[in-house]
Every structure is written in structure tokens, then in C-alpha cells.
Backbone as CSV, one residue per row, in Angstrom:
resi,resn,N_x,N_y,N_z,CA_x,CA_y,CA_z,C_x,C_y,C_z
1,THR,185.249,107.591,120.804,186.137,106.423,120.636,186.055,105.509,121.843
2,MET,186.099,106.112,123.066,186.002,105.318,124.299,184.666,104.599,124.381
3,THR,183.606,105.284,123.990,182.270,104.681,124.030,182.183,103.507,123.053
4,THR,182.738,103.720,121.879,182.742,102.641,120.876,183.522,101.431,121.372
5,LYS,184.676,101.708,121.996,185.510,100.621,122.517,184.769,99.864,123.613
6,TRP,184.105,100.638,124.513,183.360,99.994,125.588,182.236,99.137,125.040
7,GLU,181.554,99.627,123.998,180.443,98.897,123.386,180.936,97.601,122.734
8,LEU,182.083,97.677,122.085,182.656,96.470,121.465,183.033,95.430,122.518
9,ASN,183.637,95.877,123.612,183.988,94.955,124.704,182.742,94.284,125.283
10,ARG,181.679,95.124,125.438,180.444,94.572,125.980,179.875,93.513,125.044
11,GLN,179.906,93.795,123.724,179.403,92.834,122.746,180.239,91.546,122.756
12,ASN,181.566,91.715,122.877,182.448,90.539,122.934,182.139,89.664,124.146
13,ARG,181.948,90.345,125.330,181.635,89.589,126.550,180.321,88.843,126.392
14,ASN,179.323,89.524,125.824,178.025,88.872,125.617,178.142,87.694,124.645
15,HIS,178.964,87.899,123.606,179.142,86.819,122.634,179.855,85.625,123.258
16,ILE,180.878,85.930,124.081,181.595,84.848,124.774,180.651,84.104,125.714
17,LEU,179.815,84.867,126.460,178.847,84.224,127.352,177.877,83.343,126.564
18,TYR,177.472,83.842,125.388,176.561,83.070,124.537,177.238,81.780,124.054
19,LEU,178.506,81.916,123.618,179.254,80.741,123.148,179.449,79.730,124.276
20,GLU,179.775,80.213,125.481,179.956,79.316,126.619,178.669,78.559,126.940
21,LYS,177.542,79.296,126.821,176.256,78.670,127.075,175.964,77.578,126.034
22,ARG,176.256,77.912,124.754,176.033,76.943,123.689,176.935,75.720,123.835
23,ILE,178.207,75.977,124.231,179.149,74.869,124.439,178.673,73.976,125.570
24,ALA,178.178,74.587,126.645,177.666,73.813,127.771,176.469,72.957,127.346
25,GLU,175.592,73.570,126.524,174.434,72.812,126.043,174.863,71.652,125.147
26,ARG,175.821,71.936,124.253,176.300,70.876,123.360,177.014,69.777,124.133
27,THR,177.789,70.191,125.134,178.490,69.204,125.961,177.497,68.295,126.670
28,LYS,176.421,68.919,127.190,175.386,68.130,127.853,174.723,67.154,126.877
29,ASP,174.461,67.650,125.660,173.863,66.780,124.641,174.796,65.621,124.293
30,LEU,176.082,65.929,124.147,177.060,64.888,123.825,177.179,63.864,124.944
31,GLN,177.144,64.357,126.194,177.207,63.441,127.330,176.013,62.485,127.341
32,LEU,174.845,63.027,126.997,173.653,62.177,126.917,173.783,61.141,125.803
33,LEU,174.336,61.599,124.641,174.531,60.674,123.528,175.524,59.572,123.884
34,VAL,176.607,59.965,124.560,177.612,58.987,124.982,176.995,57.981,125.947
35,LYS,176.179,58.488,126.872,175.525,57.608,127.834,174.580,56.629,127.131
36,GLU,173.824,57.167,126.157,172.914,56.317,125.391,173.698,55.263,124.602
37,LYS,174.823,55.699,123.999,175.646,54.781,123.220,176.226,53.695,124.119
38,GLU,176.693,54.087,125.305,177.235,53.103,126.241,176.172,52.087,126.633
39,GLY,174.949,52.589,126.858,173.852,51.687,127.197,173.547,50.739,126.053
40,TYR,173.588,51.275,124.816,173.338,50.454,123.640,174.423,49.392,123.487
41,ILE,175.686,49.798,123.672,176.809,48.853,123.571,176.698,47.775,124.642
42,ASN,176.343,48.179,125.863,176.182,47.200,126.945,175.067,46.208,126.636
43,ASN,173.984,46.720,126.033,172.893,45.819,125.649,173.346,44.812,124.597
44,ILE,174.147,45.313,123.630,174.668,44.413,122.595,175.574,43.357,123.220
45,LYS,176.425,43.784,124.148,177.328,42.833,124.822,176.540,41.778,125.576
46,GLU,175.468,42.210,126.252,174.633,41.259,126.978,173.972,40.273,126.029
47,GLU,173.477,40.804,124.881,172.841,39.934,123.889,173.857,38.948,123.310
48,MET,175.087,39.414,123.039,176.126,38.540,122.502,176.519,37.472,123.519
49,THR,176.565,37.855,124.795,176.888,36.887,125.844,175.814,35.815,125.923
50,LEU,174.547,36.238,125.847,173.451,35.270,125.852,173.509,34.369,124.622
51,ALA,173.817,34.981,123.454,173.924,34.189,122.223,175.064,33.179,122.338
52,GLU,176.166,33.587,122.971,177.302,32.681,123.173,176.899,31.499,124.055
53,ILE,176.153,31.788,125.117,175.692,30.724,126.022,174.774,29.756,125.285
54,VAL,173.860,30.328,124.483,172.929,29.491,123.717,173.698,28.594,122.751
55,GLN,174.699,29.170,122.052,175.445,28.365,121.091,176.259,27.271,121.791
56,GLN,176.810,27.583,122.942,177.537,26.563,123.692,176.633,25.396,124.058
57,GLN,175.355,25.716,124.302,174.405,24.661,124.620,174.090,23.800,123.393
58,LEU,174.296,24.363,122.195,174.059,23.573,120.984,175.101,22.477,120.822
59,LEU,176.343,22.784,121.209,177.409,21.794,121.112,177.218,20.713,122.180
60,PRO,177.669,19.499,121.912,177.535,18.442,122.924,178.249,18.827,124.216
61,THR,177.527,18.786,125.337,178.161,19.091,126.620,179.114,17.976,127.031
62,GLU,178.826,16.770,126.553,179.680,15.624,126.851,179.531,14.613,125.720
63,LEU,180.646,14.094,125.240,180.593,13.114,124.164,180.115,11.773,124.704
64,PRO,179.343,11.025,123.911,178.863,9.716,124.374,180.024,8.792,124.720
65,LYS,179.829,7.972,125.701,180.858,7.000,126.092,180.571,5.678,125.385
66,LEU,181.457,5.307,124.465,181.320,4.077,123.700,182.523,3.182,123.985
67,LYS,182.274,1.909,124.264,183.340,1.002,124.688,184.450,0.854,123.659
68,SER,184.101,0.877,122.398,185.097,0.593,121.364,185.668,1.840,120.697
69,ILE,185.295,3.029,121.204,185.744,4.264,120.553,186.225,5.275,121.589
70,ASP,187.365,5.878,121.296,187.855,7.012,122.072,187.621,8.267,121.231
71,MET,187.111,9.334,121.855,186.793,10.559,121.112,187.224,11.794,121.889
72,SER,187.479,12.858,121.145,187.746,14.156,121.746,187.392,15.231,120.710
73,ALA,186.924,16.380,121.202,186.509,17.453,120.288,186.966,18.798,120.825
74,LEU,187.048,19.761,119.907,187.510,21.096,120.266,186.847,22.116,119.345
75,TYR,186.445,23.252,119.936,185.819,24.319,119.147,186.431,25.655,119.547
76,ILE,186.955,26.401,118.564,187.571,27.706,118.809,186.929,28.725,117.877
77,PRO,185.987,29.551,118.368,185.380,30.572,117.505,186.282,31.795,117.394
78,THR,186.225,32.490,116.257,187.003,33.724,116.101,186.341,34.868,116.858
79,GLU,185.011,34.825,116.984,184.258,35.798,117.758,183.573,35.050,118.888
80,LYS,182.709,35.750,119.643,182.021,35.065,120.739,181.151,33.930,120.222
81,ILE,180.569,34.137,119.044,179.764,33.091,118.439,180.212,32.885,117.012
82,GLY,180.031,31.666,116.512,180.503,31.365,115.172,179.597,30.375,114.465
83,GLY,180.120,29.789,113.374,179.283,28.935,112.547,179.807,27.533,112.351
84,ASP,180.815,27.110,113.122,181.303,25.733,113.030,180.580,24.872,114.057
85,PHE,180.441,23.582,113.736,179.667,22.715,114.624,180.116,21.260,114.475
86,TYR,180.072,20.523,115.581,180.308,19.076,115.538,179.257,18.397,116.411
87,ASP,179.028,17.125,116.154,178.057,16.385,116.947,178.371,14.894,116.852
88,VAL,178.039,14.174,117.914,178.130,12.717,117.935,176.760,12.214,118.386
89,ILE,176.096,11.433,117.532,174.693,11.095,117.749,174.508,9.582,117.729
90,PRO,174.313,8.948,118.886,173.992,7.517,118.888,172.653,7.283,118.203
91,LEU,172.615,6.366,117.248,171.397,6.091,116.493,170.694,4.828,116.984
92,SER,171.473,3.901,117.514,170.939,2.650,118.053,172.039,1.999,118.875
93,ASP,171.815,0.774,119.313,172.860,0.047,120.049,174.038,-0.282,119.148
94,GLU,173.798,-0.285,117.834,174.835,-0.691,116.892,175.450,0.467,116.113
95,LYS,174.710,1.577,115.998,175.170,2.639,115.094,175.310,3.982,115.800
96,VAL,176.291,4.745,115.335,176.515,6.089,115.839,176.900,6.992,114.665
97,ALA,176.436,8.225,114.692,176.750,9.183,113.623,177.736,10.221,114.135
98,PHE,178.686,10.582,113.282,179.646,11.650,113.553,179.421,12.751,112.520
99,LEU,179.329,13.963,112.993,178.990,15.078,112.106,179.902,16.273,112.365
100,ILE,180.321,16.915,111.285,180.999,18.200,111.408,180.530,19.082,110.251
101,PHE,180.252,20.349,110.544,179.880,21.243,109.448,180.336,22.668,109.721
102,ASP,180.334,23.459,108.649,180.860,24.824,108.686,179.876,25.733,107.937
103,VAL,179.323,26.721,108.648,178.391,27.670,108.042,179.176,28.843,107.455
104,SER,178.775,29.318,106.290,179.442,30.475,105.691,179.254,31.702,106.580
105,GLY,180.313,32.496,106.717,180.227,33.722,107.505,180.459,33.484,108.990
106,HIS,180.245,34.564,109.764,180.460,34.520,111.207,179.317,35.252,111.902
107,GLY,179.408,35.307,113.219,178.472,36.120,113.986,177.107,35.499,114.175
108,ILE,176.127,36.370,114.490,174.799,35.906,114.870,174.110,35.160,113.734
109,ALA,174.227,35.660,112.498,173.572,34.995,111.367,174.071,33.561,111.213
110,ALA,175.394,33.381,111.291,175.964,32.035,111.176,175.510,31.149,112.333
111,ALA,175.413,31.732,113.527,174.978,30.966,114.693,173.538,30.482,114.539
112,LEU,172.679,31.326,113.947,171.283,30.934,113.723,171.201,29.778,112.725
113,VAL,172.001,29.856,111.662,172.006,28.771,110.678,172.573,27.497,111.305
114,THR,173.535,27.654,112.210,174.082,26.500,112.931,172.983,25.772,113.696
115,ALA,172.129,26.532,114.373,171.032,25.926,115.130,170.086,25.181,114.197
116,ILE,169.767,25.800,113.047,168.889,25.141,112.075,169.533,23.843,111.590
117,GLY,170.836,23.910,111.291,171.551,22.735,110.803,171.572,21.604,111.812
118,LYS,171.818,21.935,113.071,171.874,20.898,114.098,170.566,20.125,114.185
119,PHE,169.468,20.852,114.328,168.185,20.191,114.521,167.720,19.471,113.252
120,SER,168.099,20.007,112.093,167.752,19.338,110.849,168.489,18.004,110.730
121,PHE,169.791,18.003,111.016,170.565,16.762,110.957,170.026,15.734,111.946
122,ARG,169.760,16.158,113.163,169.267,15.218,114.176,167.912,14.631,113.787
123,GLN,167.057,15.466,113.245,165.743,14.983,112.835,165.862,13.932,111.724
124,HIS,166.646,14.239,110.698,166.709,13.343,109.539,167.587,12.124,109.782
125,LEU,168.497,12.198,110.753,169.265,11.006,111.109,168.365,9.954,111.753
126,ASN,167.291,10.400,112.372,166.328,9.457,112.938,165.403,8.872,111.876
127,GLU,165.355,9.524,110.708,164.464,9.081,109.639,165.172,8.238,108.587
128,SER,166.475,8.427,108.450,167.218,7.767,107.375,168.509,7.159,107.921
129,ILE,168.940,6.052,107.314,170.135,5.378,107.825,171.343,5.557,106.915
130,THR,171.185,6.255,105.799,172.311,6.455,104.889,172.726,7.921,104.882
131,PRO,174.019,8.204,104.915,174.488,9.591,105.046,174.105,10.482,103.871
132,GLU,174.130,9.937,102.644,173.816,10.778,101.490,172.344,11.198,101.478
133,LYS,171.453,10.335,101.976,170.035,10.685,102.037,169.795,11.757,103.098
134,VAL,170.512,11.669,104.210,170.402,12.695,105.257,170.835,14.046,104.702
135,LEU,171.932,14.070,103.963,172.411,15.328,103.376,171.379,15.916,102.423
136,GLU,170.731,15.059,101.650,169.719,15.534,100.712,168.554,16.206,101.445
137,LEU,168.106,15.608,102.548,166.982,16.160,103.312,167.381,17.448,104.037
138,VAL,168.589,17.457,104.595,169.070,18.664,105.283,169.229,19.799,104.278
139,ASN,169.698,19.494,103.090,169.868,20.513,102.056,168.551,21.245,101.776
140,LYS,167.466,20.514,101.704,166.157,21.130,101.468,165.791,22.074,102.619
141,ASP,166.059,21.641,103.860,165.754,22.485,105.024,166.557,23.776,104.999
142,ILE,167.850,23.663,104.725,168.717,24.844,104.718,168.315,25.797,103.596
143,PHE,168.008,25.247,102.430,167.608,26.079,101.289,166.336,26.861,101.607
144,GLN,165.374,26.221,102.269,164.092,26.854,102.557,164.148,27.808,103.751
145,SER,165.136,27.636,104.628,165.131,28.370,105.903,166.166,29.477,106.003
146,THR,167.027,29.613,105.008,168.111,30.591,105.111,168.181,31.449,103.848
147,PRO,168.795,32.651,103.926,168.957,33.507,102.740,169.942,32.896,101.753
148,PRO,169.897,33.321,100.491,170.724,32.704,99.438,172.221,32.719,99.728
149,GLN,172.703,33.747,100.423,174.153,33.853,100.642,174.662,32.945,101.765
150,MET,173.751,32.297,102.479,174.158,31.405,103.566,174.133,29.960,103.083
151,TYR,175.185,29.224,103.370,175.229,27.808,103.003,176.090,27.061,104.015
152,ILE,176.090,25.735,103.925,176.827,24.898,104.868,177.675,23.890,104.093
153,THR,178.921,23.704,104.520,179.701,22.551,104.080,179.652,21.534,105.220
154,ALA,179.527,20.262,104.877,179.327,19.261,105.931,179.995,17.943,105.572
155,PHE,180.298,17.170,106.611,180.817,15.819,106.440,180.121,14.948,107.479
156,LEU,179.461,13.890,107.004,178.658,13.027,107.875,179.132,11.584,107.749
157,LEU,179.334,10.934,108.905,179.759,9.543,108.936,178.796,8.747,109.822
158,ILE,178.479,7.549,109.392,177.666,6.634,110.198,178.465,5.348,110.375
159,TYR,178.706,4.984,111.641,179.591,3.861,111.964,178.801,2.744,112.626
160,ASN,179.021,1.528,112.131,178.408,0.342,112.716,179.396,-0.277,113.702
161,LEU,179.032,-0.266,114.972,179.940,-0.718,116.021,180.239,-2.214,115.938
162,ARG,179.313,-2.987,115.392,179.506,-4.442,115.315,180.304,-4.844,114.081
163,SER,179.888,-4.357,112.944,180.561,-4.748,111.697,181.839,-3.951,111.446
164,LYS,182.014,-2.858,112.183,183.179,-1.963,112.030,183.178,-1.218,110.687
165,GLU,182.017,-1.170,110.039,181.912,-0.463,108.767,181.561,1.005,109.001
166,LEU,182.232,1.865,108.252,181.996,3.301,108.334,181.507,3.786,106.976
167,PHE,180.315,4.369,106.935,179.762,4.948,105.712,179.816,6.470,105.836
168,TYR,180.246,7.159,104.788,180.381,8.611,104.892,180.023,9.296,103.589
169,SER,179.639,10.549,103.730,179.310,11.383,102.571,179.574,12.833,102.947
170,GLY,179.920,13.651,101.963,180.259,15.045,102.232,179.512,16.002,101.334
171,ALA,179.439,17.246,101.782,178.781,18.291,101.003,179.694,19.512,100.943
172,GLY,180.601,19.504,99.974,181.494,20.643,99.762,182.527,20.859,100.846
173,HIS,182.673,19.895,101.759,183.584,20.066,102.886,185.013,19.687,102.484
174,VAL,185.982,20.247,103.204,187.388,19.936,102.930,187.651,18.446,103.205
175,PRO,188.629,17.829,102.513,188.940,16.415,102.770,189.311,16.186,104.232
176,GLN,188.811,15.095,104.785,189.101,14.722,106.167,190.209,13.667,106.178
177,LEU,190.704,13.321,107.356,191.874,12.452,107.438,191.551,11.111,108.090
178,TYR,192.112,10.055,107.513,191.921,8.682,108.010,193.287,8.017,108.148
179,TYR,193.614,7.614,109.384,194.877,6.906,109.639,194.584,5.422,109.737
180,GLU,195.209,4.648,108.843,195.048,3.191,108.836,196.230,2.575,109.580
181,ALA,195.948,2.068,110.786,197.019,1.587,111.663,197.758,0.385,111.079
182,LYS,197.029,-0.510,110.415,197.638,-1.735,109.897,198.785,-1.439,108.939
183,ASN,198.569,-0.500,108.037,199.583,-0.157,107.034,200.351,1.113,107.379
184,LYS,199.998,1.718,108.526,200.629,2.964,108.962,200.562,4.044,107.880
185,GLU,199.393,4.150,107.267,199.183,5.113,106.187,198.135,6.149,106.592
186,LEU,198.318,7.345,106.095,197.350,8.411,106.324,196.713,8.786,104.993
187,LYS,195.380,8.716,104.954,194.669,8.965,103.704,193.675,10.109,103.875
188,GLU,193.353,10.733,102.761,192.314,11.759,102.753,191.008,11.127,102.294
189,ILE,189.930,11.434,103.012,188.609,10.971,102.595,187.745,12.203,102.332
190,GLU,186.951,12.139,101.292,186.147,13.309,100.946,184.834,12.895,100.290
191,GLY,183.847,13.791,100.385,182.563,13.559,99.750,182.490,14.296,98.430
192,ARG,181.465,13.956,97.659,181.353,14.533,96.318,180.109,15.398,96.145
193,GLY,179.440,15.741,97.237,178.222,16.538,97.139,178.496,18.031,97.155
194,LEU,177.500,18.809,96.734,177.581,20.266,96.734,177.254,20.830,98.109
195,PHE,177.545,22.121,98.297,177.200,22.811,99.546,175.713,22.631,99.857
196,LEU,175.394,22.608,101.137,174.000,22.530,101.558,173.379,23.921,101.530
197,GLY,172.217,24.036,100.882,171.515,25.311,100.854,171.658,26.083,99.564
198,ILE,172.410,25.555,98.609,172.614,26.244,97.330,171.451,26.001,96.375
199,ASP,170.984,24.746,96.330,169.923,24.358,95.404,169.110,23.245,96.057
200,ASP,167.798,23.436,96.170,166.987,22.433,96.875,166.743,21.184,96.043
201,GLY,167.181,21.191,94.779,166.962,20.025,93.928,168.159,19.100,93.824
202,VAL,169.195,19.348,94.603,170.409,18.529,94.522,170.146,17.137,95.093
203,ASN,170.589,16.113,94.368,170.511,14.735,94.861,171.905,14.280,95.293
204,TYR,172.040,13.916,96.540,173.330,13.460,97.068,173.381,11.939,96.933
205,LEU,173.818,11.486,95.758,173.726,10.066,95.428,174.966,9.282,95.830
206,HIS,175.996,9.952,96.277,177.268,9.265,96.501,177.593,9.112,97.990
207,TYR,178.046,7.938,98.335,178.624,7.724,99.652,179.759,6.717,99.489
208,ASP,180.677,6.711,100.432,181.791,5.764,100.418,181.847,5.063,101.758
209,SER,182.667,4.033,101.845,182.734,3.262,103.092,184.161,2.820,103.384
210,LEU,184.383,2.543,104.645,185.668,2.041,105.117,185.412,0.913,106.122
211,LYS,186.320,-0.006,106.194,186.295,-1.035,107.237,187.360,-0.651,108.249
212,LEU,186.939,-0.268,109.453,187.876,0.215,110.456,188.356,-0.922,111.351
213,ASN,189.585,-0.783,111.812,190.187,-1.776,112.699,190.820,-1.081,113.892
214,ARG,191.228,-1.882,114.836,191.823,-1.347,116.060,193.032,-0.469,115.728
215,GLY,193.066,0.721,116.346,194.170,1.648,116.130,193.930,2.657,115.035
216,ASP,192.898,2.427,114.206,192.571,3.400,113.150,192.041,4.691,113.768
217,LYS,192.303,5.780,113.080,191.858,7.096,113.555,191.167,7.861,112.428
218,ILE,190.176,8.659,112.807,189.523,9.590,111.887,189.641,10.983,112.498
219,LEU,190.088,11.937,111.708,190.156,13.316,112.167,189.234,14.169,111.300
220,LEU,188.185,14.699,111.931,187.261,15.600,111.257,187.599,17.029,111.675
221,TYR,187.579,17.962,110.747,187.952,19.337,111.074,187.340,20.291,110.062
222,THR,187.303,21.566,110.414,186.856,22.610,109.485,188.077,23.357,108.953
223,ASP,187.874,24.109,107.871,189.021,24.711,107.178,189.689,25.849,107.943
224,GLY,189.086,26.298,109.051,189.745,27.314,109.864,191.060,26.824,110.448
225,LEU,191.203,25.499,110.578,192.447,24.919,111.093,193.542,24.952,110.035
226,THR,193.252,24.419,108.869,194.283,24.318,107.828,194.544,25.637,107.123
227,GLU,193.543,26.533,107.102,193.704,27.813,106.412,194.108,28.945,107.354
228,ALA,194.755,28.592,108.451,195.319,29.599,109.352,196.625,30.122,108.740
229,PHE,196.821,31.440,108.815,198.012,32.065,108.224,198.909,32.642,109.317
230,ASN,200.216,32.707,109.025,201.133,33.359,109.952,201.452,34.768,109.448
231,ASN,202.374,35.428,110.112,202.702,36.821,109.753,203.415,36.940,108.407
232,LYS,203.889,35.823,107.876,204.524,35.826,106.554,203.536,35.426,105.462
233,GLU,202.235,35.365,105.847,201.145,35.008,104.924,201.303,33.607,104.356
234,LYS,201.912,32.725,105.136,201.988,31.309,104.758,200.847,30.556,105.451
235,MET,200.305,29.557,104.760,199.160,28.820,105.282,199.615,27.550,106.003
236,TYR,198.908,27.217,107.088,199.260,26.046,107.895,199.135,24.758,107.089
237,GLY,198.017,24.555,106.411,197.841,23.419,105.517,197.584,22.092,106.223
238,ARG,197.380,21.045,105.427,197.122,19.702,105.968,198.407,18.934,106.254
239,GLY,199.483,19.296,105.568,200.730,18.543,105.700,201.239,18.460,107.132
240,ARG,201.143,19.551,107.863,201.636,19.556,109.242,200.798,18.649,110.143
241,ILE,199.476,18.628,109.886,198.608,17.732,110.661,198.955,16.278,110.352
242,LYS,199.160,15.983,109.094,199.506,14.617,108.694,200.787,14.157,109.371
243,ASN,201.783,15.026,109.377,203.061,14.663,110.008,202.890,14.395,111.498
244,LEU,202.068,15.217,112.160,201.827,15.019,113.592,201.177,13.672,113.864
245,ILE,200.210,13.303,113.046,199.525,12.012,113.248,200.475,10.849,112.966
246,LEU,201.224,10.939,111.884,202.136,9.854,111.513,203.255,9.669,112.537
247,LYS,203.685,10.781,113.150,204.745,10.687,114.153,204.221,10.265,115.525
248,ASN,202.914,10.440,115.746,202.326,10.128,117.053,201.061,9.284,116.894
249,PRO,201.170,8.114,116.253,199.964,7.328,115.946,199.274,6.747,117.180
250,LYS,199.991,6.647,118.274,199.407,6.012,119.469,198.898,7.014,120.504
251,LEU,198.996,8.298,120.188,198.445,9.306,121.111,196.932,9.156,121.193
252,ASN,196.381,9.321,122.402,194.919,9.304,122.485,194.363,10.593,121.882
253,CYS,193.060,10.619,121.676,192.446,11.732,120.939,192.658,13.075,121.625
254,ASP,192.532,13.103,122.935,192.677,14.356,123.661,194.089,14.929,123.499
255,LYS,195.081,14.101,123.679,196.465,14.560,123.542,196.796,14.933,122.101
256,LEU,196.212,14.198,121.152,196.460,14.507,119.741,195.912,15.888,119.385
257,LEU,194.698,16.193,119.831,194.113,17.503,119.531,194.920,18.625,120.169
258,LYS,195.364,18.428,121.401,196.180,19.444,122.062,197.481,19.662,121.311
259,ARG,198.075,18.586,120.801,199.323,18.691,120.042,199.086,19.463,118.739
260,ILE,197.975,19.184,118.075,197.660,19.860,116.809,197.429,21.352,117.031
261,ILE,196.634,21.694,118.039,196.332,23.101,118.302,197.587,23.858,118.742
262,ARG,198.425,23.220,119.545,199.665,23.861,119.961,200.548,24.151,118.749
263,SER,200.631,23.205,117.835,201.403,23.392,116.613,200.805,24.502,115.759
264,ASN,199.472,24.523,115.667,198.775,25.517,114.862,199.007,26.929,115.399
265,ARG,198.899,27.086,116.710,199.097,28.413,117.324,200.543,28.876,117.212
266,LYS,201.465,27.961,117.376,202.882,28.314,117.238,203.172,28.788,115.820
267,PHE,202.577,28.111,114.836,202.773,28.486,113.438,202.226,29.885,113.156
268,MET,201.096,30.232,113.776,200.442,31.520,113.505,201.199,32.709,114.077
269,GLU,202.118,32.483,114.984,202.984,33.542,115.539,202.182,34.676,116.176
270,GLY,201.070,34.325,116.811,200.273,35.341,117.493,199.273,36.061,116.619
271,LYS,199.237,35.740,115.332,198.282,36.399,114.426,196.857,35.958,114.749
272,ARG,195.915,36.888,114.628,194.524,36.596,114.947,193.914,35.657,113.916
273,ARG,193.088,34.719,114.388,192.419,33.795,113.481,191.388,34.519,112.626
274,ALA,191.282,34.098,111.380,190.294,34.686,110.481,189.041,33.826,110.377
275,ASP,189.109,32.581,110.877,187.972,31.676,110.747,187.893,30.771,111.975
276,ASP,186.664,30.305,112.257,186.452,29.383,113.381,187.171,28.059,113.124
277,VAL,187.439,27.357,114.229,188.075,26.040,114.143,187.240,25.026,114.920
278,CYS,186.994,23.889,114.275,186.243,22.814,114.908,186.958,21.499,114.563
279,ILE,187.225,20.673,115.574,187.926,19.406,115.349,187.244,18.302,116.161
280,LEU,187.112,17.134,115.544,186.604,15.957,116.226,187.508,14.776,115.873
281,ALA,188.150,14.196,116.864,189.045,13.056,116.650,188.371,11.782,117.141
282,ILE,188.509,10.718,116.352,187.884,9.422,116.657,188.955,8.337,116.569
283,ASP,189.055,7.524,117.597,190.069,6.461,117.650,189.373,5.127,117.932
284,ILE,189.605,4.154,117.069,188.985,2.848,117.244,189.835,2.032,118.217
285,LYS,189.233,1.707,119.362,189.963,0.949,120.380,189.741,-0.550,120.223
């Protein structure tokens, strides 16, 4: 009996030593995996930081200085990189283009499509003087260069500084806002084209125009602003923006955008944004 007991104890000790050895080996393996994972995560963070820097370079570093126009812009991505974009492109001594667009989705894929969209718009704005024709050409580029699930909504305006005429066309984008100072009215302006990148055979035949005067304002924005929700699942909407503009028609563009964003954030009650926000305000001086 004593011999049997001693033999069992010896076997238990050997088994415990074996288990301890196996645990040590597994722990070492896990530590290596954790180290590898940390290195992989750090590499991803570095790549995302570089992608963020690249995307920031896509946005205008400084808006053009035009004697008769005051402008201000703002971009708030939900992640480090996103798919909203704005641009102001002088076309000649007399004409300037204003652009805002929103790529479906978020992250690196949306950022890549943003880059394609920017260069496509800039290229075709130099080739064509009408907004609907530019949209048609950009649509072909997006359709050929991106996967089927990626598309762009866009709003393009071309303004003649001498005649004060504004020509605009849209591609599936949310209605934009126009404040007419003379009548103290706020109107919605919208395009009638389809999303860019859905079908390469779409003809963007429609454009509209406005005659702008001193004090008039144009507010271009993406739907991440109006479709922000609070903790009660209520949507911010366009009504609050309209009220802010109507109550503060003489605010310059920079102060107006700050007022809008402050109102938007207060409404959200600290809730995280679900979509990027891009705003471009234009004031005719």
C-alpha cells in the first residue's frame, strides 16, 4: 500500500511538472502572438496615420481669396479618414467652381474613391464649362474606377464673378441652402441627376441657375450634418440650420459655421457621429 501510494505521488509530481512545462511553453507562445499582434496593430495605426495625412492634403489647405466672396469650410470625419470632400477651384479670372461630394461608406476604401473623385472633377472642370457636363464625365470615371457598391453624391456650382450668375447641378445629393438677402428668404436648391458611379450611360442634362446679389449666402453640406441623431433617436434635420441662418443673416461664413456645428453638437448630447460632416459656406460681398 505504501509503495503504491509513493508511486502515485511520484506520478502526480511528474504530471504536475509536465503541465507546468506545457503551460510555460503555451505562455511563451501566447506572449509571442501578443507581441506580433501589437506589432501588426502598430503598423495599421501607422498606415492609418499616413492615410489621414494624405487625405488632409487632398482637401484645400487654403481657400482662394476672392474680392467679392467670403468663404469658410469645415470637415469632421467619423474616423481618421472618411469619404466627404469639398473644393473651391478658380477656373479663370471670371469663373470659380464650388464642389461638395459624399462617397458611400467610410474608411480607406472611401478615401481612395475620394482621391479619384477629386482629380476627376478637377480634370473635367478644365475641359467643360457647364456643371451637368462635368458630372457626366466624372460619372464615367467613377463607374470605371470603383467597385459597384461604391458611388458618390455630389453638388457642383460654377459662379461667374462678373455677371453674378451661378449655375449648378447635382447628382443624388441632399438639397443645399440658398439665402436671398433681398427678400430675406431661405430656399432649398437641388440637382436632378443620379448618383455618380451607378451607371456609365447616365446623361446629366439638367442644370439650374441663380442671380446672386450682395448679402446672399450659399451653404453646401453633406448629410452627416442633418442626419445626426441624439440619444432620443431624433434627427437634427435642416430646420435648425435654416433657423440659424435666418436669425443670423449677417454673420460671416466662419462664425456661421461655428454656430451651426456648436448647435449640432449640443443637439447630439455627446452621441458619437455615424457619418462624416463636410460644410462649405459662401457669402457674396
